[in-house]
Structures are given as C-alpha cells and as structure tokens.
py3Dmol code that shows the C-alpha trace and the ligand (Angstrom):
import py3Dmol

protein = """\
ATOM      1  CA  UNK A   1       0.000   0.000   0.000  1.00  0.00           C
ATOM      2  CA  UNK A   2       1.357   3.362  -1.056  1.00  0.00           C
ATOM      3  CA  UNK A   3       1.118   6.173   1.514  1.00  0.00           C
ATOM      4  CA  UNK A   4       0.725   9.605  -0.107  1.00  0.00           C
ATOM      5  CA  UNK A   5       0.916  12.762   1.970  1.00  0.00           C
ATOM      6  CA  UNK A   6       0.883  15.292  -0.864  1.00  0.00           C
ATOM      7  CA  UNK A   7      -1.512  15.915  -3.722  1.00  0.00           C
ATOM      8  CA  UNK A   8       1.420  15.540  -6.133  1.00  0.00           C
ATOM      9  CA  UNK A   9       2.191  12.034  -4.825  1.00  0.00           C
ATOM     10  CA  UNK A  10      -1.460  11.024  -5.042  1.00  0.00           C
ATOM     11  CA  UNK A  11      -1.691  12.324  -8.619  1.00  0.00           C
ATOM     12  CA  UNK A  12       1.424  10.325  -9.591  1.00  0.00           C
ATOM     13  CA  UNK A  13      -0.074   7.142  -8.154  1.00  0.00           C
ATOM     14  CA  UNK A  14      -3.484   7.542  -9.773  1.00  0.00           C
ATOM     15  CA  UNK A  15      -1.973   8.664 -13.116  1.00  0.00           C
ATOM     16  CA  UNK A  16      -0.072   5.377 -13.238  1.00  0.00           C
ATOM     17  CA  UNK A  17      -3.295   3.397 -12.618  1.00  0.00           C
ATOM     18  CA  UNK A  18      -5.089   5.251 -15.398  1.00  0.00           C
ATOM     19  CA  UNK A  19      -2.118   4.763 -17.760  1.00  0.00           C
ATOM     20  CA  UNK A  20      -2.429   1.028 -17.080  1.00  0.00           C
ATOM     21  CA  UNK A  21      -6.134   1.187 -17.987  1.00  0.00           C
ATOM     22  CA  UNK A  22      -7.249   0.554 -14.394  1.00  0.00           C
ATOM     23  CA  UNK A  23     -10.273   2.234 -12.862  1.00  0.00           C
ATOM     24  CA  UNK A  24     -10.300   3.675  -9.350  1.00  0.00           C
ATOM     25  CA  UNK A  25     -12.728   3.674  -6.420  1.00  0.00           C
ATOM     26  CA  UNK A  26     -12.291   6.297  -3.703  1.00  0.00           C
ATOM     27  CA  UNK A  27     -13.246   5.915  -0.026  1.00  0.00           C
ATOM     28  CA  UNK A  28     -13.036   9.282   1.775  1.00  0.00           C
ATOM     29  CA  UNK A  29     -12.778   8.925   5.562  1.00  0.00           C
ATOM     30  CA  UNK A  30     -11.763  10.904   8.609  1.00  0.00           C
ATOM     31  CA  UNK A  31      -9.815   7.937   9.963  1.00  0.00           C
ATOM     32  CA  UNK A  32     -10.152   6.006  13.241  1.00  0.00           C
ATOM     33  CA  UNK A  33     -11.535   3.245  11.101  1.00  0.00           C
ATOM     34  CA  UNK A  34     -14.070   0.649  12.165  1.00  0.00           C
ATOM     35  CA  UNK A  35     -15.972  -2.146  10.432  1.00  0.00           C
ATOM     36  CA  UNK A  36     -18.355   0.402   8.908  1.00  0.00           C
ATOM     37  CA  UNK A  37     -15.450   1.918   6.975  1.00  0.00           C
ATOM     38  CA  UNK A  38     -14.148  -1.526   6.075  1.00  0.00           C
ATOM     39  CA  UNK A  39     -17.524  -2.298   4.453  1.00  0.00           C
ATOM     40  CA  UNK A  40     -16.966   0.800   2.281  1.00  0.00           C
ATOM     41  CA  UNK A  41     -13.469  -0.410   1.419  1.00  0.00           C
ATOM     42  CA  UNK A  42     -14.810  -3.869   0.498  1.00  0.00           C
ATOM     43  CA  UNK A  43     -17.356  -2.221  -1.789  1.00  0.00           C
ATOM     44  CA  UNK A  44     -14.607  -0.101  -3.392  1.00  0.00           C
ATOM     45  CA  UNK A  45     -12.474  -3.198  -3.986  1.00  0.00           C
ATOM     46  CA  UNK A  46     -15.460  -4.937  -5.596  1.00  0.00           C
ATOM     47  CA  UNK A  47     -16.215  -1.961  -7.855  1.00  0.00           C
ATOM     48  CA  UNK A  48     -12.795  -1.107  -9.267  1.00  0.00           C
ATOM     49  CA  UNK A  49      -9.359  -2.496 -10.014  1.00  0.00           C
ATOM     50  CA  UNK A  50      -7.725   0.039  -7.698  1.00  0.00           C
ATOM     51  CA  UNK A  51      -8.894   1.503  -4.405  1.00  0.00           C
ATOM     52  CA  UNK A  52      -7.796   4.740  -2.789  1.00  0.00           C
ATOM     53  CA  UNK A  53      -8.735   5.627   0.800  1.00  0.00           C
ATOM     54  CA  UNK A  54      -8.292   9.084   2.274  1.00  0.00           C
ATOM     55  CA  UNK A  55      -7.790   9.925   5.929  1.00  0.00           C
ATOM     56  CA  UNK A  56      -8.381  13.597   6.646  1.00  0.00           C
ATOM     57  CA  UNK A  57     -10.102  15.112   9.676  1.00  0.00           C
ATOM     58  CA  UNK A  58     -11.623  18.006   7.786  1.00  0.00           C
ATOM     59  CA  UNK A  59     -11.649  21.175   9.925  1.00  0.00           C
ATOM     60  CA  UNK A  60     -14.214  22.984   7.758  1.00  0.00           C
ATOM     61  CA  UNK A  61     -17.022  20.548   8.628  1.00  0.00           C
ATOM     62  CA  UNK A  62     -16.661  20.949  12.406  1.00  0.00           C
ATOM     63  CA  UNK A  63     -18.622  23.714  14.086  1.00  0.00           C
ATOM     64  CA  UNK A  64     -16.628  23.813  17.288  1.00  0.00           C
ATOM     65  CA  UNK A  65     -12.872  23.350  17.512  1.00  0.00           C
ATOM     66  CA  UNK A  66     -13.473  21.327  20.703  1.00  0.00           C
ATOM     67  CA  UNK A  67     -15.287  18.674  18.636  1.00  0.00           C
ATOM     68  CA  UNK A  68     -12.472  18.762  16.039  1.00  0.00           C
ATOM     69  CA  UNK A  69      -9.786  18.406  18.736  1.00  0.00           C
ATOM     70  CA  UNK A  70     -11.692  15.569  20.406  1.00  0.00           C
ATOM     71  CA  UNK A  71     -12.043  13.627  17.144  1.00  0.00           C
ATOM     72  CA  UNK A  72     -10.182  10.334  17.706  1.00  0.00           C
ATOM     73  CA  UNK A  73      -7.109   9.559  15.603  1.00  0.00           C
ATOM     74  CA  UNK A  74      -4.919   6.459  15.183  1.00  0.00           C
ATOM     75  CA  UNK A  75      -2.962   6.558  11.949  1.00  0.00           C
ATOM     76  CA  UNK A  76      -0.846   3.435  12.482  1.00  0.00           C
ATOM     77  CA  UNK A  77      -3.884   1.286  13.217  1.00  0.00           C
ATOM     78  CA  UNK A  78      -5.778   2.780  10.244  1.00  0.00           C
ATOM     79  CA  UNK A  79      -2.876   2.005   7.895  1.00  0.00           C
ATOM     80  CA  UNK A  80      -2.690  -1.598   9.125  1.00  0.00           C
ATOM     81  CA  UNK A  81      -6.440  -2.088   8.582  1.00  0.00           C
ATOM     82  CA  UNK A  82      -6.376  -0.554   5.089  1.00  0.00           C
ATOM     83  CA  UNK A  83      -3.315  -2.561   4.072  1.00  0.00           C
ATOM     84  CA  UNK A  84      -4.904  -5.801   5.324  1.00  0.00           C
ATOM     85  CA  UNK A  85      -8.042  -4.976   3.331  1.00  0.00           C
ATOM     86  CA  UNK A  86      -6.017  -4.629   0.115  1.00  0.00           C
ATOM     87  CA  UNK A  87      -6.248  -0.851  -0.380  1.00  0.00           C
ATOM     88  CA  UNK A  88      -3.756   0.330  -3.008  1.00  0.00           C
ATOM     89  CA  UNK A  89      -3.215   3.920  -1.902  1.00  0.00           C
ATOM     90  CA  UNK A  90      -3.929   5.901   1.241  1.00  0.00           C
ATOM     91  CA  UNK A  91      -3.931   9.680   1.010  1.00  0.00           C
ATOM     92  CA  UNK A  92      -3.201  11.385   4.356  1.00  0.00           C
ATOM     93  CA  UNK A  93      -2.715  15.077   3.689  1.00  0.00           C
ATOM     94  CA  UNK A  94      -1.920  17.898   6.085  1.00  0.00           C
ATOM     95  CA  UNK A  95      -4.522  20.658   6.285  1.00  0.00           C
ATOM     96  CA  UNK A  96      -2.307  22.940   4.171  1.00  0.00           C
ATOM     97  CA  UNK A  97      -2.374  20.441   1.240  1.00  0.00           C
ATOM     98  CA  UNK A  98      -6.163  20.498   1.106  1.00  0.00           C
ATOM     99  CA  UNK A  99      -6.655  24.143   2.050  1.00  0.00           C
ATOM    100  CA  UNK A 100      -3.660  25.985   0.587  1.00  0.00           C
ATOM    101  CA  UNK A 101      -2.697  29.320   2.051  1.00  0.00           C
ATOM    102  CA  UNK A 102      -5.081  32.066   0.955  1.00  0.00           C
ATOM    103  CA  UNK A 103      -7.761  29.479   0.219  1.00  0.00           C
ATOM    104  CA  UNK A 104     -11.160  31.104  -0.369  1.00  0.00           C
ATOM    105  CA  UNK A 105     -13.221  28.696  -2.490  1.00  0.00           C
ATOM    106  CA  UNK A 106     -16.201  26.821  -1.112  1.00  0.00           C
ATOM    107  CA  UNK A 107     -18.625  24.325  -2.626  1.00  0.00           C
ATOM    108  CA  UNK A 108     -22.167  24.301  -1.316  1.00  0.00           C
ATOM    109  CA  UNK A 109     -25.449  22.665  -2.174  1.00  0.00           C
ATOM    110  CA  UNK A 110     -27.634  25.591  -1.203  1.00  0.00           C
ATOM    111  CA  UNK A 111     -30.876  23.700  -0.583  1.00  0.00           C
ATOM    112  CA  UNK A 112     -30.104  20.202   0.676  1.00  0.00           C
ATOM    113  CA  UNK A 113     -27.275  21.405   2.945  1.00  0.00           C
ATOM    114  CA  UNK A 114     -29.455  23.816   4.846  1.00  0.00           C
ATOM    115  CA  UNK A 115     -32.318  21.600   5.956  1.00  0.00           C
ATOM    116  CA  UNK A 116     -32.591  18.850   8.590  1.00  0.00           C
ATOM    117  CA  UNK A 117     -29.187  18.079  10.168  1.00  0.00           C
ATOM    118  CA  UNK A 118     -27.847  21.142   8.325  1.00  0.00           C
ATOM    119  CA  UNK A 119     -30.007  23.319  10.570  1.00  0.00           C
ATOM    120  CA  UNK A 120     -28.573  21.679  13.683  1.00  0.00           C
ATOM    121  CA  UNK A 121     -24.998  21.988  12.383  1.00  0.00           C
ATOM    122  CA  UNK A 122     -24.803  25.189  10.292  1.00  0.00           C
ATOM    123  CA  UNK A 123     -21.997  25.083   7.699  1.00  0.00           C
ATOM    124  CA  UNK A 124     -21.355  21.374   8.236  1.00  0.00           C
ATOM    125  CA  UNK A 125     -22.424  20.155   4.783  1.00  0.00           C
ATOM    126  CA  UNK A 126     -20.679  23.094   3.093  1.00  0.00           C
ATOM    127  CA  UNK A 127     -17.484  21.821   4.738  1.00  0.00           C
ATOM    128  CA  UNK A 128     -18.217  18.290   3.525  1.00  0.00           C
ATOM    129  CA  UNK A 129     -18.908  19.273  -0.089  1.00  0.00           C
ATOM    130  CA  UNK A 130     -15.908  21.611  -0.142  1.00  0.00           C
ATOM    131  CA  UNK A 131     -13.526  18.857   0.954  1.00  0.00           C
ATOM    132  CA  UNK A 132     -15.139  16.075  -1.089  1.00  0.00           C
ATOM    133  CA  UNK A 133     -15.021  18.198  -4.275  1.00  0.00           C
ATOM    134  CA  UNK A 134     -11.315  18.756  -3.640  1.00  0.00           C
ATOM    135  CA  UNK A 135     -10.666  15.063  -2.977  1.00  0.00           C
ATOM    136  CA  UNK A 136     -12.529  14.232  -6.194  1.00  0.00           C
ATOM    137  CA  UNK A 137     -10.290  16.631  -8.113  1.00  0.00           C
ATOM    138  CA  UNK A 138      -7.108  15.350  -6.487  1.00  0.00           C
ATOM    139  CA  UNK A 139      -7.918  11.670  -7.098  1.00  0.00           C
ATOM    140  CA  UNK A 140     -10.280  11.733 -10.108  1.00  0.00           C
ATOM    141  CA  UNK A 141     -11.856   8.380  -9.268  1.00  0.00           C
ATOM    142  CA  UNK A 142     -14.453   6.488 -11.300  1.00  0.00           C
ATOM    143  CA  UNK A 143     -16.424   5.577  -8.174  1.00  0.00           C
ATOM    144  CA  UNK A 144     -16.698   7.084  -4.705  1.00  0.00           C
ATOM    145  CA  UNK A 145     -18.158   5.134  -1.791  1.00  0.00           C
ATOM    146  CA  UNK A 146     -20.000   6.611   1.210  1.00  0.00           C
ATOM    147  CA  UNK A 147     -22.031   5.180   4.088  1.00  0.00           C
ATOM    148  CA  UNK A 148     -25.810   5.485   4.208  1.00  0.00           C
ATOM    149  CA  UNK A 149     -25.542   6.192   7.934  1.00  0.00           C
ATOM    150  CA  UNK A 150     -24.848   9.825   7.055  1.00  0.00           C
ATOM    151  CA  UNK A 151     -27.927   9.767   4.874  1.00  0.00           C
ATOM    152  CA  UNK A 152     -28.201  13.503   4.241  1.00  0.00           C
ATOM    153  CA  UNK A 153     -24.473  13.673   3.503  1.00  0.00           C
ATOM    154  CA  UNK A 154     -24.906  10.987   0.853  1.00  0.00           C
ATOM    155  CA  UNK A 155     -27.770  12.905  -0.800  1.00  0.00           C
ATOM    156  CA  UNK A 156     -25.791  16.180  -0.636  1.00  0.00           C
ATOM    157  CA  UNK A 157     -22.744  14.531  -2.257  1.00  0.00           C
ATOM    158  CA  UNK A 158     -24.877  12.944  -4.980  1.00  0.00           C
ATOM    159  CA  UNK A 159     -26.425  16.337  -5.764  1.00  0.00           C
ATOM    160  CA  UNK A 160     -23.038  18.112  -5.828  1.00  0.00           C
ATOM    161  CA  UNK A 161     -21.572  15.421  -8.090  1.00  0.00           C
ATOM    162  CA  UNK A 162     -24.451  15.736 -10.528  1.00  0.00           C
ATOM    163  CA  UNK A 163     -24.555  19.551 -10.464  1.00  0.00           C
ATOM    164  CA  UNK A 164     -20.812  19.974 -11.014  1.00  0.00           C
ATOM    165  CA  UNK A 165     -20.697  17.202 -13.613  1.00  0.00           C
ATOM    166  CA  UNK A 166     -18.040  15.073 -11.909  1.00  0.00           C
ATOM    167  CA  UNK A 167     -17.805  11.857 -13.984  1.00  0.00           C
ATOM    168  CA  UNK A 168     -17.954   9.788 -10.794  1.00  0.00           C
ATOM    169  CA  UNK A 169     -20.515   7.193  -9.720  1.00  0.00           C
ATOM    170  CA  UNK A 170     -21.512   7.721  -6.078  1.00  0.00           C
ATOM    171  CA  UNK A 171     -22.182   4.422  -4.317  1.00  0.00           C
ATOM    172  CA  UNK A 172     -23.981   4.218  -0.947  1.00  0.00           C
ATOM    173  CA  UNK A 173     -23.371   1.327   1.477  1.00  0.00           C
ATOM    174  CA  UNK A 174     -25.877   0.252   4.158  1.00  0.00           C
ATOM    175  CA  UNK A 175     -25.125   1.048   7.805  1.00  0.00           C
ATOM    176  CA  UNK A 176     -22.924  -1.458   9.668  1.00  0.00           C
ATOM    177  CA  UNK A 177     -24.027  -2.113  13.241  1.00  0.00           C
ATOM    178  CA  UNK A 178     -22.587  -3.580  16.414  1.00  0.00           C
ATOM    179  CA  UNK A 179     -24.264  -6.875  17.366  1.00  0.00           C
ATOM    180  CA  UNK A 180     -26.590  -5.030  19.759  1.00  0.00           C
ATOM    181  CA  UNK A 181     -27.745  -2.664  16.995  1.00  0.00           C
ATOM    182  CA  UNK A 182     -25.688   0.502  17.661  1.00  0.00           C
ATOM    183  CA  UNK A 183     -24.670   2.076  14.346  1.00  0.00           C
ATOM    184  CA  UNK A 184     -20.880   1.961  13.998  1.00  0.00           C
ATOM    185  CA  UNK A 185     -19.210   5.349  14.397  1.00  0.00           C
ATOM    186  CA  UNK A 186     -15.766   6.647  15.275  1.00  0.00           C
ATOM    187  CA  UNK A 187     -17.489   8.642  18.005  1.00  0.00           C
ATOM    188  CA  UNK A 188     -18.750   5.536  19.854  1.00  0.00           C
ATOM    189  CA  UNK A 189     -15.446   5.179  21.740  1.00  0.00           C
ATOM    190  CA  UNK A 190     -16.142   8.524  23.428  1.00  0.00           C
ATOM    191  CA  UNK A 191     -19.330   7.219  25.066  1.00  0.00           C
ATOM    192  CA  UNK A 192     -19.268   6.332  28.767  1.00  0.00           C
ATOM    193  CA  UNK A 193     -20.433   2.740  29.470  1.00  0.00           C
ATOM    194  CA  UNK A 194     -23.819   4.131  30.628  1.00  0.00           C
ATOM    195  CA  UNK A 195     -24.217   6.288  27.513  1.00  0.00           C
ATOM    196  CA  UNK A 196     -23.111   3.376  25.319  1.00  0.00           C
ATOM    197  CA  UNK A 197     -26.116   1.393  26.647  1.00  0.00           C
ATOM    198  CA  UNK A 198     -28.445   4.411  26.448  1.00  0.00           C
ATOM    199  CA  UNK A 199     -27.453   5.034  22.798  1.00  0.00           C
ATOM    200  CA  UNK A 200     -29.185   1.791  21.821  1.00  0.00           C
ATOM    201  CA  UNK A 201     -32.396   3.796  22.020  1.00  0.00           C
ATOM    202  CA  UNK A 202     -31.674   5.138  18.514  1.00  0.00           C
ATOM    203  CA  UNK A 203     -31.740   1.778  16.734  1.00  0.00           C
ATOM    204  CA  UNK A 204     -34.584   0.613  18.990  1.00  0.00           C
ATOM    205  CA  UNK A 205     -36.685   3.635  18.022  1.00  0.00           C
ATOM    206  CA  UNK A 206     -36.049   2.898  14.328  1.00  0.00           C
ATOM    207  CA  UNK A 207     -37.210  -0.685  14.773  1.00  0.00           C
ATOM    208  CA  UNK A 208     -40.331   0.553  16.594  1.00  0.00           C
ATOM    209  CA  UNK A 209     -40.984   3.013  13.764  1.00  0.00           C
ATOM    210  CA  UNK A 210     -40.592   0.315  11.121  1.00  0.00           C
ATOM    211  CA  UNK A 211     -43.046  -1.931  12.963  1.00  0.00           C
ATOM    212  CA  UNK A 212     -45.525   0.964  13.182  1.00  0.00           C
ATOM    213  CA  UNK A 213     -45.125   1.628   9.454  1.00  0.00           C
ATOM    214  CA  UNK A 214     -45.835  -2.039   8.653  1.00  0.00           C
ATOM    215  CA  UNK A 215     -49.060  -1.656  10.663  1.00  0.00           C
ATOM    216  CA  UNK A 216     -50.183   1.296   8.538  1.00  0.00           C
ATOM    217  CA  UNK A 217     -48.864   4.207  10.625  1.00  0.00           C
ATOM    218  CA  UNK A 218     -48.794   7.666   9.032  1.00  0.00           C
ATOM    219  CA  UNK A 219     -45.698   9.866   8.887  1.00  0.00           C
ATOM    220  CA  UNK A 220     -46.996  11.765  11.931  1.00  0.00           C
ATOM    221  CA  UNK A 221     -47.538   8.490  13.869  1.00  0.00           C
ATOM    222  CA  UNK A 222     -44.017   7.346  12.969  1.00  0.00           C
ATOM    223  CA  UNK A 223     -42.507  10.640  14.156  1.00  0.00           C
ATOM    224  CA  UNK A 224     -44.460  10.325  17.421  1.00  0.00           C
ATOM    225  CA  UNK A 225     -43.193   6.763  18.015  1.00  0.00           C
ATOM    226  CA  UNK A 226     -39.603   7.885  17.422  1.00  0.00           C
ATOM    227  CA  UNK A 227     -39.922  10.905  19.676  1.00  0.00           C
ATOM    228  CA  UNK A 228     -41.568   9.090  22.577  1.00  0.00           C
ATOM    229  CA  UNK A 229     -39.050   6.222  22.424  1.00  0.00           C
ATOM    230  CA  UNK A 230     -36.003   8.514  22.404  1.00  0.00           C
ATOM    231  CA  UNK A 231     -37.237  11.032  24.967  1.00  0.00           C
ATOM    232  CA  UNK A 232     -38.068   8.165  27.353  1.00  0.00           C
ATOM    233  CA  UNK A 233     -34.281   7.644  27.648  1.00  0.00           C
ATOM    234  CA  UNK A 234     -33.077  10.271  30.162  1.00  0.00           C
ATOM    235  CA  UNK A 235     -29.447  10.171  28.938  1.00  0.00           C
ATOM    236  CA  UNK A 236     -30.480  11.094  25.371  1.00  0.00           C
ATOM    237  CA  UNK A 237     -30.841  14.698  24.178  1.00  0.00           C
ATOM    238  CA  UNK A 238     -32.714  14.583  20.902  1.00  0.00           C
ATOM    239  CA  UNK A 239     -31.175  16.982  18.352  1.00  0.00           C
ATOM    240  CA  UNK A 240     -32.843  16.025  15.099  1.00  0.00           C
ATOM    241  CA  UNK A 241     -35.787  13.837  14.129  1.00  0.00           C
ATOM    242  CA  UNK A 242     -36.927  13.888  10.517  1.00  0.00           C
ATOM    243  CA  UNK A 243     -39.159  11.659   8.439  1.00  0.00           C
ATOM    244  CA  UNK A 244     -38.788  12.843   4.849  1.00  0.00           C
ATOM    245  CA  UNK A 245     -38.997  11.734   1.237  1.00  0.00           C
ATOM    246  CA  UNK A 246     -36.054   9.357   0.772  1.00  0.00           C
ATOM    247  CA  UNK A 247     -34.662  11.000  -2.354  1.00  0.00           C
ATOM    248  CA  UNK A 248     -35.588  14.701  -2.190  1.00  0.00           C
ATOM    249  CA  UNK A 249     -35.462  14.972   1.667  1.00  0.00           C
ATOM    250  CA  UNK A 250     -38.648  17.066   1.300  1.00  0.00           C
ATOM    251  CA  UNK A 251     -41.178  17.059   4.151  1.00  0.00           C
ATOM    252  CA  UNK A 252     -44.066  14.616   3.729  1.00  0.00           C
ATOM    253  CA  UNK A 253     -47.230  13.813   5.652  1.00  0.00           C
ATOM    254  CA  UNK A 254     -50.025  11.246   5.902  1.00  0.00           C
ATOM    255  CA  UNK A 255     -49.926   7.634   4.745  1.00  0.00           C
ATOM    256  CA  UNK A 256     -46.703   6.290   3.239  1.00  0.00           C
ATOM    257  CA  UNK A 257     -46.872   6.130  -0.560  1.00  0.00           C
ATOM    258  CA  UNK A 258     -43.152   6.129  -1.421  1.00  0.00           C
ATOM    259  CA  UNK A 259     -39.886   5.347   0.428  1.00  0.00           C
ATOM    260  CA  UNK A 260     -39.254   7.575   3.439  1.00  0.00           C
ATOM    261  CA  UNK A 261     -35.975   8.285   5.182  1.00  0.00           C
ATOM    262  CA  UNK A 262     -35.860   8.589   8.941  1.00  0.00           C
ATOM    263  CA  UNK A 263     -32.893  10.628  10.125  1.00  0.00           C
ATOM    264  CA  UNK A 264     -32.045  10.908  13.792  1.00  0.00           C
ATOM    265  CA  UNK A 265     -29.406  12.749  15.760  1.00  0.00           C
ATOM    266  CA  UNK A 266     -29.060  12.771  19.514  1.00  0.00           C
ATOM    267  CA  UNK A 267     -26.412  13.594  22.064  1.00  0.00           C
ATOM    268  CA  UNK A 268     -25.292  11.255  24.813  1.00  0.00           C
ATOM    269  CA  UNK A 269     -23.016  12.968  27.327  1.00  0.00           C
ATOM    270  CA  UNK A 270     -22.023  15.556  24.718  1.00  0.00           C
ATOM    271  CA  UNK A 271     -21.303  12.970  21.977  1.00  0.00           C
ATOM    272  CA  UNK A 272     -23.476  13.533  18.902  1.00  0.00           C
ATOM    273  CA  UNK A 273     -24.629  10.274  17.283  1.00  0.00           C
ATOM    274  CA  UNK A 274     -26.576   9.735  14.062  1.00  0.00           C
ATOM    275  CA  UNK A 275     -28.762   6.919  12.865  1.00  0.00           C
ATOM    276  CA  UNK A 276     -31.083   6.442   9.931  1.00  0.00           C
ATOM    277  CA  UNK A 277     -33.315   3.991   8.150  1.00  0.00           C
ATOM    278  CA  UNK A 278     -35.177   3.990   4.866  1.00  0.00           C
ATOM    279  CA  UNK A 279     -38.658   2.496   5.105  1.00  0.00           C
ATOM    280  CA  UNK A 280     -40.598   1.340   2.075  1.00  0.00           C
ATOM    281  CA  UNK A 281     -44.409   1.624   2.114  1.00  0.00           C
TER     282      UNK A 281
END
"""
ligand_1 = """\
10
PAF
O -18.250 10.898 6.333
C -17.116 11.347 6.621
O -16.286 10.711 7.270
C -16.748 12.758 6.171
O -17.842 13.615 6.250
C -16.112 12.783 4.766
C -17.095 12.326 3.696
C -14.869 11.911 4.736
C -15.699 14.224 4.395
O -14.780 14.734 5.304
"""
view = py3Dmol.view(width=600, height=400)
view.addModel(protein, "pdb")
view.setStyle({"model": 0}, {"cartoon": {"style": "trace"}})
view.addModel(ligand_1, "xyz")
view.setStyle({"model": 1}, {"stick": {}})
view.zoomTo()
view.show()
C-alpha cells in the first residue's frame, strides 16, 4: 500500500493506474476506522481495479474546535487495517495540502445542505462538499463510496456530483451495526459505558418506527413513536428527528406512498450520534 501525503504524490499514483487502464474507487474517511469503513473499502475493492482511501479530519465541517480536537485519531492502526483490506493507496494530507494558504473557495449545495441536520450543524455540509469536491479533483476516481448512515451527507454529495458534472458514480453502502444494533461510528469510543447502553435507544426507536409503518402508521404516527421512544431515555438529548422523502429529503405527511428516510441525531453525554433507516411503504 502506497502512503501519499501530498496531492502531487497522489496524482502520480493515480496517473499510473489510469495509464495502465485501471479504474479507481475512492473511499473518503476521517480515519479512526471501524468495520463500517471496512464495508466501504470492500465495496470499493469490488467496484474497481484500484482503491484509494483518504484519511483527513476536515476542519471545515466541524462547528466547534473542541469537537475537532476531540475527534479520535490512530494513523498506524488505520494504515494496518487498510493494508490488510487490500487498499492500493492511502492519502493522508496535512490541512495545508487540502486548504492551501489564501484558500477562499467553497462548494455548497444551497438547498439540501441547509435543511434537517444542516439546521442543527450550520456550515457542516458546506465543509463536507468543499472537501469532497477537492478530494474528487485530487484523485479523479471512477467511483466514490460513502455510508448510508450519514444519509443527508450521501444525498448532498450525490447532488453536488451531478450539479458539477463530476464523472464519478456515487455508491452508498448500508449502515454497519454492532451486534446489539448501535450504528458503527468513530465517536462511539467517546461514550461512557452508561451512555453506550443508552445510545441503543436510537436503533430501537427505528425498529419501533418500522413496525408501526408495517401496521399502517402515518408519517406523523411514525414521528411520534420515534420521539416518545427517544425522549423516554433520560441520557439522550434529541437533536434532530426527521421523516422525509427518501430521495428529495422534502417534508411529507399522511400515509406512506413512497420510500421515506428517517434521520435521527441525539447527544449522549455531549457525543453527537446519528442513525437512519429507509422504510418502504
Ligand atoms: O463521512 C465522513 O467521514 C466525512 O464527512 C467525509 C465524507 C470523509 C468528508 O470529510
């Protein structure tokens, strides 16, 4: 596995792949990898002859520097996991490589970024699209793989890719879970043992919502089931609860006639966790 720390090194590596007629799948990450990321890597390896992973804790998508500073990092372990999974190149740039001095260009989806989780975390999706657009330009992959857990992020990236005409297929991968149902996240290690147990309320509320939907519940009923389940857990502070059209993220109401996306965010002892599920009528 080749380790590239500069854009120039990454370009050399990917240019060689293209010269050899090989296509490339990109897996952007912020490191501290877990099985959820490894599912993305496996998908990338299945899609293309060459896989490139990136590890970059992107400052522009964090609202508070405290959250950025607290973001867990373990480069040596990440490298070992990527190498074992057969990744060809890992790109680990410094901030200055991605945001050169005097940098002033942003990329923003003006609608999708500013609803739902975007309202809870202003500027977050602008930071994501700005960095992902740059990574796309640096690597020029044929495919890019993202988790469905960050459901709004996936929709935002798909929209940006289409709008800017990147010739890249965006591939979403279903959420990997711990055996007890907790969605895998690099943030899970920051939970206290009590909050780790309490956080199960997110996946439990999604299961309750799915059962309600199967029994003919409306969008309003589903939202009520989610809210009452999560607020019954005293350690949870609900931050976002949305039941929206699965592709446009537009608000919906009444009986389910097309796929809906449930998107949840809640804090447990100051650690913000996300979960999501798409429910078909
Ligand atoms: O999902 C993530 O880890 C990040 O938001 C991403 C896509 C790597 C951009 O920094």
